[in-house]
Structure formats: C-alpha cells, structure tokens
N, C-alpha and C positions, 0 to 999 in steps of 0.2 A: 886891449889886454887889461886886466884887472890891476888895481893899484899896488900890488904885491911886484916886488923885483923878483925875476928869474935868477936862478943862478947855474941852469942847465938847459940845454937845448939838443935835440936830436935830429940832425939833418938826413932826411932820406931824398935819393935822385933816381928817378927812373924816366926811361925813353920809350916812345911810342911811334909807330908808324904817322907822318903827318896826317894821312887820310883818316885817321882813327883817333885824332887828338882831340876834337870836340867830344867825342862819345865816351873818351877815356876820362877825361875831365870831369864831365857829369857823373860818370861811375865813382870817381874816385872821391869827389865832394860827400855823395850819398854814403858809401860804404866807409871811407876812409878818414875823411876830414869832420865829418859832422860828429863823429864818437870823441875826436880829439878836442872839438870846441867845448865840448860839455866837461870835458877833465882838466885840459891844460891851462895854464895863466893866460895863454894866446897861441895862435896859430897865424904863421902866413904861408902862402902858396905862393909859386913863382911858376912860369911858364916861357919856354924860349922855343920859339919855332924857328926851324933850319930848314934847310932843302932836304926834304924827304922824311924829315922826322921831328918830334918835340920833345924836349926834356923838360920835366916835372921836378919840382923841388918842393918838399913840404918841411917846414921848420916848426915845430911846436915847442913852447917856452913852459918849463916847469921850475917849481919851487925849489926842488932838490931831487937829488936822484932817487930817493925812496917814492916820492910820488910819481915820478917816471916808471919806476920799476913796478907800483901797486896797478899803473894803467895796464902795462902790458903782460902782467902777471908772471914775469919770468926776469931774465936778465936784459935789462934794457938796451943793452949794446946788441942783442941777437936780432938777425933780421925779421920780420913778419910781413908776409905776402897777403895781400887780399884774396879772396877765394878766385877770383876771375882775372888776376895778375898777369899769369902766364898767357890767357888769350889776347890782353892788352899789349904788354911790353917786348921790346923787341929781345931782351934778357932780362932775367929777374935778377936783381941786385945783389950782391952778396954780402953787402955791409952796409952800416949807418954810421953816420959821423957824430960823435959826441963833442960839443962844443960848450966853452964856457962865457958867456956875453961879459963883456967888458966896460965898452961906453955904448952909449946911443944918444944920439942928437937930432932933435926935430920931431916931426910927425913919420916915424917908420911904418906906421900902421896904414897909411894910404893907399887905397885901390879899391877893385872892386868889392862888393860883399857877395 
C-alpha cells in the first residue's frame, strides 16, 4: 500500500467451481485486479479452496468514498460484474460490502504478487 491511510474499503466475494478456479483467478487478475492496482491505495485478494468450489475475495483500499466512486463512475455500493463473470462464477454476487478500516498490525500485505 501507499503511505496514505485508507478510510474505506469495498469487499467483493465470488465463488467458482474448483476445476475452473485457476483459470478464473488469472482472468480476474487481468480484468479486475490490475485496474484496481492502478487506482486504489492498495488491493488484497484472497482465495479459499473448498470441496468442489473456490471462493475469491477482493479488497481494495481507498482514500475516501469520493475516490472509490470515481473509479466505478457510479455509486460505489453498486455491484460491478466483469464481462466474463457469468461464465466463471457459480452465481453473480448481488452486493459488495463497504467497510471502514479501524486497526492494522504487522505486515498485512504479505503474500504472493
């Protein structure tokens, strides 16, 4: 993350069939994560593999609601689907979660690039 402190984050969750998880992860990174990296203060992505499916969580960190809204060009609480989302996801998410960071301890950004 940059040196600025985020005041808001927008958490998105989606599930795909386990056999398509690697393919979806690569697509999501290219089509969804890279644009966020260029605009947000920071982005974390998570993946949980389960029997038969994988869940992905994307959490971009924003300076404020206005910068988050400028990225989406609309209401930042509105859901935005990637063009091929319906091809990969078990169901299209109906909502995102807006969270306000409170405390962070240690190197929370550790992981693969």
